C-alpha positions in Angstrom: -14.3 1.9 -19.9 -11.4 4.2 -20.4 -11.0 6.1 -23.7 -7.9 5.3 -25.7 -5.4 7.4 -27.6 -4.1 5.2 -30.5 -3.0 2.1 -28.7 -2.4 3.8 -25.4 -5.0 3.8 -22.6 -6.0 7.5 -22.0 -5.7 7.0 -18.3 -2.0 6.2 -18.8 -1.5 9.0 -21.3 -3.3 11.5 -19.1 -2.8 10.5 -15.4 -4.4 13.7 -14.0 -7.7 12.7 -15.6 -7.2 9.2 -14.2 -6.6 10.7 -10.7 -9.8 12.9 -10.9 -11.8 9.9 -12.0 -10.6 7.7 -9.2 -11.4 10.4 -6.6 -14.8 10.8 -8.1 -15.5 7.1 -7.4 -15.1 7.9 -3.7 -17.4 10.9 -3.5 -20.7 9.1 -2.6 -19.1 7.2 0.2 -17.2 10.2 1.5 -20.4 12.3 1.5 -22.3 9.6 3.4 -19.5 9.2 5.9 -19.3 13.0 6.4 -23.0 13.1 7.1 -22.4 10.3 9.7 -19.6 12.4 11.2 -17.0 9.6 10.6 -13.3 10.1 10.7 -11.7 9.3 7.4 -8.3 8.7 5.9 -7.5 8.7 2.2 -4.7 6.7 0.7 -3.3 7.6 -2.8 -0.9 5.9 -5.1 1.9 8.4 -5.5 4.5 6.3 -7.4 5.2 2.9 -8.8 8.5 1.2 -9.4 8.1 -1.5 -12.0 4.6 -2.8 -12.7 1.7 -2.1 -10.4 -2.0 -2.9 -10.3 -3.2 0.7 -10.2 -1.7 3.9 -11.6 -0.5 6.9 -9.5 -3.6 8.8 -8.5 -5.6 5.8 -7.6 -7.3 6.4 -4.3 -8.9 4.5 -1.4 -10.8 5.9 1.6 -11.2 4.2 5.0 -13.5 5.4 7.7 -13.0 4.9 11.5 -15.1 1.7 11.4 -12.8 0.1 8.7 -15.2 0.6 5.9 -13.4 1.0 2.5 -14.2 2.8 -0.7 -12.0 2.7 -3.8 -8.8 0.7 -4.4 -5.1 1.4 -4.5 -4.0 -2.1 -5.6 -6.9 -4.0 -7.0 -7.1 -5.9 -3.8 -3.5 -6.9 -3.4 -2.6 -4.8 -0.3 -5.9 -3.3 0.7 -5.9 -5.1 4.1 -2.5 -3.7 5.1 -3.6 -0.2 3.8 -6.7 -0.3 6.0 -4.4 -1.0 9.0 -2.2 1.9 8.1 -5.2 4.2 7.5 -6.8 3.4 10.8 -3.5 4.4 12.5 -3.5 7.6 10.6 -7.1 8.3 11.7 -6.0 7.6 15.3 -2.8 9.7 15.3 -3.7 12.3 12.7 -0.2 11.8 11.3 0.3 11.7 7.5 2.6 9.0 6.2 4.1 7.5 3.1 4.1 3.7 3.0 5.7 1.3 0.5 4.8 -2.2 -0.5 6.9 -4.2 -2.9 7.7 -7.6 -4.1 10.7 -7.8 -1.9 8.7 -6.9 1.2 7.6 -10.1 3.1 4.5 -8.3 4.3 3.5 -7.2 0.7 4.0 -10.7 -0.6 2.0 -12.1 2.3 -0.9 -9.8 1.4 -0.7 -10.6 -2.3 1.3 -7.9 -4.1 3.1 -10.3 -6.4 3.1 -8.2 -9.5 6.8 -7.7 -9.3 6.6 -3.9 -8.7 6.7 -1.6 -5.7 3.7 0.7 -4.8 4.2 3.9 -2.9 1.2 5.4 -1.1 0.5 8.6 0.8 -2.1 8.3 3.5 -3.6 11.3 5.2 -6.6 12.1 7.4 -9.4 13.8 5.4 -10.0 17.2 6.9 -13.5 18.7 6.2 
């Protein structure tokens, strides 16, 4: 449970602390995948327009087999992010992707919160 500052969630008040915590949630899986010599991509929420299910700094990792650790949207667009992450693993190219309420694809995968989520996806270099 997140600490609070007055009536404000501390993760909102201190997004850097939130980002560190979300990356820490991935460490056990990342360590295991590294020992297995798996290629990995990491997706991070870098910005929100309107409301969004996760704050900037939220992270999700995907390995070459499509296994997932973490979350960037609370399940709303994870399937589409896995597809993007697997392409990043294959090509090695970093990319920014956006899902929003007005995007047919985002609506189809469940991002109906009314906001737009911007992600940066990159291969994890050991």
